[in-house]
N, CA, C and O atoms as CSV, one atom per row, in Angstrom:
chain,resi,resn,atom,element,x,y,z
A,1,MET,N,N,6.401,-9.392,-54.850
A,1,MET,CA,C,6.448,-8.623,-55.946
A,1,MET,C,C,6.868,-7.352,-55.692
A,1,MET,O,O,6.430,-6.830,-54.666
A,2,ASN,N,N,7.780,-6.590,-56.538
A,2,ASN,CA,C,8.420,-5.582,-56.017
A,2,ASN,C,C,7.392,-4.548,-56.676
A,2,ASN,O,O,6.428,-4.803,-57.397
A,3,PRO,N,N,7.848,-3.357,-56.244
A,3,PRO,CA,C,6.759,-2.154,-56.663
A,3,PRO,C,C,6.826,-1.786,-57.975
A,3,PRO,O,O,5.732,-1.470,-58.442
A,4,ALA,N,N,7.833,-1.717,-58.786
A,4,ALA,CA,C,7.952,-1.563,-60.207
A,4,ALA,C,C,7.399,-2.574,-60.964
A,4,ALA,O,O,7.032,-2.343,-62.116
A,5,SER,N,N,7.271,-3.892,-60.362
A,5,SER,CA,C,6.438,-4.874,-61.266
A,5,SER,C,C,5.074,-4.673,-60.986
A,5,SER,O,O,4.360,-4.949,-61.950
A,6,ILE,N,N,4.458,-4.270,-59.951
A,6,ILE,CA,C,3.163,-3.987,-59.649
A,6,ILE,C,C,2.846,-2.813,-60.689
A,6,ILE,O,O,1.878,-2.964,-61.434
A,7,VAL,N,N,3.497,-1.832,-60.761
A,7,VAL,CA,C,3.050,-0.445,-61.254
A,7,VAL,C,C,2.965,-1.078,-62.925
A,7,VAL,O,O,1.973,-0.733,-63.567
A,8,LYS,N,N,3.830,-1.847,-63.504
A,8,LYS,CA,C,3.944,-2.320,-64.755
A,8,LYS,C,C,2.934,-3.427,-64.849
A,8,LYS,O,O,2.580,-3.485,-66.026
A,9,LEU,N,N,2.377,-4.241,-64.197
A,9,LEU,CA,C,1.355,-4.967,-64.373
A,9,LEU,C,C,0.121,-4.080,-64.388
A,9,LEU,O,O,-0.651,-4.265,-65.329
A,10,MET,N,N,-0.175,-3.188,-63.533
A,10,MET,CA,C,-1.277,-2.389,-63.629
A,10,MET,C,C,-1.553,-1.745,-64.780
A,10,MET,O,O,-2.680,-1.607,-65.254
A,11,SER,N,N,-0.079,-1.165,-65.447
A,11,SER,CA,C,-0.449,-0.540,-66.694
A,11,SER,C,C,-0.758,-1.266,-67.731
A,11,SER,O,O,-1.527,-0.838,-68.591
A,12,ALA,N,N,-0.154,-2.571,-67.798
A,12,ALA,CA,C,-0.502,-3.568,-68.620
A,12,ALA,C,C,-2.101,-3.914,-68.556
A,12,ALA,O,O,-2.814,-3.963,-69.559
A,13,LYS,N,N,-2.573,-4.159,-67.152
A,13,LYS,CA,C,-4.153,-4.205,-67.040
A,13,LYS,C,C,-4.977,-3.070,-67.443
A,13,LYS,O,O,-6.066,-3.349,-67.943
A,14,ASN,N,N,-4.666,-1.868,-67.320
A,14,ASN,CA,C,-5.307,-0.734,-67.821
A,14,ASN,C,C,-5.356,-0.880,-68.975
A,14,ASN,O,O,-6.509,-0.999,-69.390
A,15,ARG,N,N,-4.293,-0.946,-69.996
A,15,ARG,CA,C,-4.267,-0.939,-71.558
A,15,ARG,C,C,-5.112,-2.187,-71.775
A,15,ARG,O,O,-6.018,-1.900,-72.557
A,16,PHE,N,N,-5.166,-3.315,-71.433
A,16,PHE,CA,C,-5.924,-4.293,-71.760
A,16,PHE,C,C,-7.424,-4.112,-71.538
A,16,PHE,O,O,-8.213,-4.578,-72.359
A,17,SER,N,N,-7.813,-3.503,-70.542
A,17,SER,CA,C,-9.209,-3.254,-70.088
A,17,SER,C,C,-9.733,-2.043,-70.991
A,17,SER,O,O,-10.913,-1.855,-71.287
A,18,ASN,N,N,-8.518,-1.165,-71.418
A,18,ASN,CA,C,-9.237,-0.191,-72.532
A,18,ASN,C,C,-9.424,-0.488,-73.965
A,18,ASN,O,O,-10.083,0.136,-74.798
A,19,HIS,N,N,-8.630,-1.696,-74.110
A,19,HIS,CA,C,-8.858,-2.148,-75.618
A,19,HIS,C,C,-9.954,-3.348,-75.620
A,19,HIS,O,O,-10.422,-3.777,-76.675
A,20,HIS,N,N,-10.315,-3.842,-74.364
A,20,HIS,CA,C,-11.282,-5.039,-74.432
A,20,HIS,C,C,-12.140,-4.705,-73.386
A,20,HIS,O,O,-12.164,-5.492,-72.439
A,21,PRO,N,N,-12.975,-3.540,-73.335
A,21,PRO,CA,C,-13.998,-3.283,-72.223
A,21,PRO,C,C,-15.157,-4.391,-72.012
A,21,PRO,O,O,-15.696,-4.604,-70.926
A,22,LYS,N,N,-15.449,-5.044,-73.186
A,22,LYS,CA,C,-16.582,-6.098,-72.895
A,22,LYS,C,C,-16.141,-7.313,-72.227
A,22,LYS,O,O,-16.938,-7.978,-71.564
A,23,PHE,N,N,-14.660,-7.713,-72.389
A,23,PHE,CA,C,-14.292,-8.815,-71.747
A,23,PHE,C,C,-13.945,-8.623,-70.238
A,23,PHE,O,O,-13.933,-9.517,-69.393
A,24,GLU,N,N,-13.623,-7.103,-70.015
A,24,GLU,CA,C,-13.224,-6.534,-68.523
A,24,GLU,C,C,-14.696,-6.887,-68.089
A,24,GLU,O,O,-14.816,-7.651,-67.131
A,25,ALA,N,N,-15.826,-6.403,-68.704
A,25,ALA,CA,C,-17.179,-6.421,-67.956
A,25,ALA,C,C,-17.437,-7.951,-67.640
A,25,ALA,O,O,-17.751,-8.326,-66.510
A,26,PHE,N,N,-17.274,-8.855,-68.774
A,26,PHE,CA,C,-17.599,-10.111,-68.464
A,26,PHE,C,C,-16.951,-10.622,-67.211
A,26,PHE,O,O,-17.628,-11.230,-66.382
A,27,LEU,N,N,-15.471,-10.368,-67.008
A,27,LEU,CA,C,-14.771,-11.152,-65.903
A,27,LEU,C,C,-15.424,-10.327,-64.665
A,27,LEU,O,O,-15.540,-11.015,-63.651
A,28,LYS,N,N,-15.789,-9.229,-64.573
A,28,LYS,CA,C,-16.389,-8.587,-63.226
A,28,LYS,C,C,-17.530,-9.036,-63.141
A,28,LYS,O,O,-17.890,-9.184,-61.973
A,29,SER,N,N,-18.526,-9.422,-64.176
A,29,SER,CA,C,-19.820,-10.468,-63.862
A,29,SER,C,C,-19.379,-11.785,-63.120
A,29,SER,O,O,-19.742,-12.128,-61.995
A,30,VAL,N,N,-18.548,-12.441,-63.944
A,30,VAL,CA,C,-18.343,-13.699,-63.349
A,30,VAL,C,C,-17.644,-13.738,-62.046
A,30,VAL,O,O,-17.769,-14.659,-61.239
A,31,PHE,N,N,-16.964,-12.777,-61.894
A,31,PHE,CA,C,-16.053,-12.551,-60.459
A,31,PHE,C,C,-16.920,-11.808,-59.228
A,31,PHE,O,O,-16.474,-11.646,-58.092
A,32,SER,N,N,-18.014,-11.464,-59.604
A,32,SER,CA,C,-18.826,-10.438,-58.698
A,32,SER,C,C,-19.427,-11.379,-57.758
A,32,SER,O,O,-19.939,-10.838,-56.778
A,33,ARG,N,N,-19.496,-12.693,-57.814
A,33,ARG,CA,C,-19.738,-13.455,-56.900
A,33,ARG,C,C,-18.526,-14.618,-56.580
A,33,ARG,O,O,-17.831,-14.936,-57.545
A,34,LYS,N,N,-18.280,-15.184,-55.426
A,34,LYS,CA,C,-17.197,-15.940,-55.112
A,34,LYS,C,C,-17.502,-17.211,-56.178
A,34,LYS,O,O,-18.616,-17.527,-56.596
A,35,LEU,N,N,-16.266,-17.832,-56.493
A,35,LEU,CA,C,-16.460,-18.860,-57.328
A,35,LEU,C,C,-16.397,-20.047,-56.395
A,35,LEU,O,O,-15.615,-19.981,-55.447
A,36,GLU,N,N,-17.124,-21.104,-56.561
A,36,GLU,CA,C,-16.983,-22.354,-55.538
A,36,GLU,C,C,-16.260,-23.480,-56.140
A,36,GLU,O,O,-15.963,-23.427,-57.334
A,37,GLU,N,N,-16.002,-24.322,-55.540
A,37,GLU,CA,C,-15.381,-25.566,-55.741
A,37,GLU,C,C,-16.272,-26.376,-56.650
A,37,GLU,O,O,-17.399,-26.610,-56.214
A,38,GLY,N,N,-15.936,-26.870,-57.908
A,38,GLY,CA,C,-16.724,-27.383,-58.718
A,38,GLY,C,C,-17.364,-26.792,-59.947
A,38,GLY,O,O,-18.053,-27.340,-60.807
A,39,THR,N,N,-16.924,-25.399,-59.809
A,39,THR,CA,C,-17.310,-24.628,-61.119
A,39,THR,C,C,-16.582,-24.975,-62.293
A,39,THR,O,O,-15.449,-25.370,-62.017
A,40,VAL,N,N,-16.802,-24.965,-63.304
A,40,VAL,CA,C,-16.142,-25.317,-64.570
A,40,VAL,C,C,-15.672,-24.009,-65.285
A,40,VAL,O,O,-16.510,-23.170,-65.615
A,41,ILE,N,N,-14.480,-23.848,-65.502
A,41,ILE,CA,C,-14.097,-22.703,-66.456
A,41,ILE,C,C,-13.483,-22.963,-67.617
A,41,ILE,O,O,-12.436,-23.607,-67.685
A,42,GLU,N,N,-14.101,-22.475,-68.617
A,42,GLU,CA,C,-13.709,-22.960,-70.234
A,42,GLU,C,C,-13.302,-21.910,-70.913
A,42,GLU,O,O,-13.817,-20.793,-70.860
A,43,ILE,N,N,-12.276,-22.267,-71.638
A,43,ILE,CA,C,-11.630,-21.023,-72.686
A,43,ILE,C,C,-11.469,-21.785,-74.027
A,43,ILE,O,O,-11.082,-22.949,-74.135
A,44,THR,N,N,-11.828,-20.946,-75.035
A,44,THR,CA,C,-11.647,-21.400,-76.377
A,44,THR,C,C,-10.708,-20.352,-77.059
A,44,THR,O,O,-10.942,-19.147,-76.973
A,45,VAL,N,N,-9.741,-20.809,-77.674
A,45,VAL,CA,C,-8.556,-19.897,-78.584
A,45,VAL,C,C,-8.850,-20.278,-80.118
A,45,VAL,O,O,-8.966,-21.419,-80.567
A,46,THR,N,N,-8.941,-19.083,-80.808
A,46,THR,CA,C,-9.218,-19.369,-82.195
A,46,THR,C,C,-8.168,-18.465,-82.956
A,46,THR,O,O,-8.412,-17.262,-83.039
A,47,ARG,N,N,-7.156,-18.915,-83.448
A,47,ARG,CA,C,-6.115,-18.052,-84.408
A,47,ARG,C,C,-6.833,-17.945,-85.669
A,47,ARG,O,O,-7.695,-18.758,-86.003
A,48,PRO,N,N,-6.427,-16.798,-86.470
A,48,PRO,CA,C,-6.912,-16.683,-87.574
A,48,PRO,C,C,-6.623,-17.943,-88.722
A,48,PRO,O,O,-5.464,-18.349,-88.794
A,49,GLY,N,N,-7.488,-18.456,-89.465
A,49,GLY,CA,C,-7.076,-19.677,-90.163
A,49,GLY,C,C,-6.804,-21.042,-89.454
A,49,GLY,O,O,-6.221,-21.999,-89.964
A,50,GLU,N,N,-7.320,-20.973,-88.198
A,50,GLU,CA,C,-7.026,-22.307,-87.785
A,50,GLU,C,C,-8.359,-22.617,-87.008
A,50,GLU,O,O,-9.241,-21.788,-86.787
A,51,SER,N,N,-8.372,-24.053,-86.594
A,51,SER,CA,C,-9.679,-24.407,-85.729
A,51,SER,C,C,-9.341,-23.970,-84.469
A,51,SER,O,O,-8.187,-23.800,-84.074
A,52,PRO,N,N,-10.607,-23.744,-83.677
A,52,PRO,CA,C,-10.641,-23.556,-82.158
A,52,PRO,C,C,-10.016,-24.591,-81.435
A,52,PRO,O,O,-10.006,-25.784,-81.739
A,53,VAL,N,N,-9.414,-23.972,-80.306
A,53,VAL,CA,C,-8.828,-25.115,-79.349
A,53,VAL,C,C,-9.273,-24.966,-78.074
A,53,VAL,O,O,-8.835,-23.944,-77.546
A,54,THR,N,N,-10.029,-25.663,-77.356
A,54,THR,CA,C,-10.615,-25.501,-76.139
A,54,THR,C,C,-10.093,-26.415,-74.942
A,54,THR,O,O,-9.789,-27.603,-75.048
A,55,SER,N,N,-10.043,-25.584,-73.695
A,55,SER,CA,C,-9.669,-26.411,-72.664
A,55,SER,C,C,-10.771,-25.985,-71.444
A,55,SER,O,O,-11.317,-24.883,-71.392
A,56,ASN,N,N,-10.953,-26.927,-70.616
A,56,ASN,CA,C,-11.646,-26.274,-69.167
A,56,ASN,C,C,-10.806,-26.962,-67.944
A,56,ASN,O,O,-9.880,-27.756,-68.105
A,57,LEU,N,N,-11.266,-26.543,-66.805
A,57,LEU,CA,C,-10.877,-26.822,-65.621
A,57,LEU,C,C,-12.131,-26.743,-64.701
A,57,LEU,O,O,-13.077,-25.971,-64.859
A,58,ARG,N,N,-11.957,-27.829,-63.542
A,58,ARG,CA,C,-13.021,-27.792,-62.596
A,58,ARG,C,C,-12.336,-27.254,-61.393
A,58,ARG,O,O,-11.424,-27.923,-60.906
A,59,VAL,N,N,-12.638,-26.240,-60.917
A,59,VAL,CA,C,-12.014,-25.337,-59.970
A,59,VAL,C,C,-11.999,-26.370,-58.762
A,59,VAL,O,O,-12.974,-27.091,-58.549
A,60,LEU,N,N,-10.934,-26.409,-58.037
A,60,LEU,CA,C,-10.645,-27.353,-56.880
A,60,LEU,C,C,-10.599,-26.212,-55.707
A,60,LEU,O,O,-10.430,-25.009,-55.910
A,61,GLU,N,N,-10.774,-26.809,-54.505
A,61,GLU,CA,C,-10.575,-26.098,-53.162
A,61,GLU,C,C,-9.359,-25.439,-53.155
A,61,GLU,O,O,-9.309,-24.315,-52.656
A,62,SER,N,N,-8.041,-26.125,-53.784
A,62,SER,CA,C,-6.859,-25.544,-53.679
A,62,SER,C,C,-6.737,-24.485,-54.818
A,62,SER,O,O,-5.648,-23.918,-54.912
A,63,ASP,N,N,-7.595,-24.198,-55.577
A,63,ASP,CA,C,-7.533,-23.160,-56.549
A,63,ASP,C,C,-7.975,-21.794,-56.021
A,63,ASP,O,O,-7.470,-20.718,-56.340
A,64,LEU,N,N,-9.077,-22.001,-55.093
A,64,LEU,CA,C,-9.858,-20.487,-54.643
A,64,LEU,C,C,-8.791,-19.501,-54.202
A,64,LEU,O,O,-8.951,-18.329,-54.543
A,65,GLU,N,N,-7.861,-19.785,-53.580
A,65,GLU,CA,C,-6.963,-18.687,-53.199
A,65,GLU,C,C,-6.538,-17.897,-54.323
A,65,GLU,O,O,-6.700,-16.683,-54.448
A,66,LEU,N,N,-5.874,-18.832,-55.284
A,66,LEU,CA,C,-5.183,-17.837,-56.492
A,66,LEU,C,C,-6.346,-17.301,-57.259
A,66,LEU,O,O,-6.092,-16.284,-57.903
A,67,LEU,N,N,-7.494,-17.732,-57.329
A,67,LEU,CA,C,-8.517,-17.060,-58.172
A,67,LEU,C,C,-8.898,-15.781,-57.243
A,67,LEU,O,O,-9.118,-14.750,-57.878
A,68,GLU,N,N,-9.000,-15.708,-55.930
A,68,GLU,CA,C,-9.344,-14.723,-55.206
A,68,GLU,C,C,-8.357,-13.560,-55.510
A,68,GLU,O,O,-8.772,-12.410,-55.655
A,69,GLU,N,N,-6.954,-13.909,-55.610
A,69,GLU,CA,C,-5.945,-13.051,-55.770
A,69,GLU,C,C,-6.070,-12.477,-57.230
A,69,GLU,O,O,-5.808,-11.278,-57.317
A,70,LEU,N,N,-6.368,-13.022,-58.211
A,70,LEU,CA,C,-6.623,-12.645,-59.613
A,70,LEU,C,C,-7.845,-11.892,-59.681
A,70,LEU,O,O,-8.008,-10.976,-60.488
A,71,LYS,N,N,-8.652,-12.241,-58.897
A,71,LYS,CA,C,-10.062,-11.119,-58.832
A,71,LYS,C,C,-9.511,-9.663,-58.124
A,71,LYS,O,O,-9.869,-8.597,-58.624
A,72,GLU,N,N,-8.642,-9.687,-56.963
A,72,GLU,CA,C,-7.867,-8.550,-56.671
A,72,GLU,C,C,-7.277,-7.779,-57.514
A,72,GLU,O,O,-7.215,-6.583,-57.230
A,73,LEU,N,N,-6.784,-8.182,-58.569
A,73,LEU,CA,C,-5.784,-7.732,-59.371
A,73,LEU,C,C,-6.728,-6.844,-60.433
A,73,LEU,O,O,-6.211,-5.912,-61.050
A,74,MET,N,N,-7.991,-7.150,-60.591
A,74,MET,CA,C,-8.923,-6.658,-61.552
A,74,MET,C,C,-9.317,-5.519,-61.189
A,74,MET,O,O,-9.831,-4.727,-61.979
A,75,LYS,N,N,-9.104,-5.238,-59.745
A,75,LYS,CA,C,-10.071,-4.003,-59.335
A,75,LYS,C,C,-9.213,-2.812,-59.580
A,75,LYS,O,O,-9.650,-1.682,-59.365
C-alpha cells in the first residue's frame, strides 16, 4: 500500500471514529482479546424503511491473519 493511500485510509478512519465513538469502543472491546478460530461474527444492516438483513461467519484459522491486520488499523 502506498503512503498516500495509508494517509487517506487513516483520515477516513479518524472521521469514522469521531462520528461513531460507541462503535469504535465496541470494536476495541471485541479486539481487546485475540479472536479464536470458531468465533462467530454477525452483522445486521437495517436500511430506512426496509427489513434487517443479517449474516454471520465462523472465524477460520485462515481468517486470523486478516483479522489481526484489521485490528492494527484500528490503533
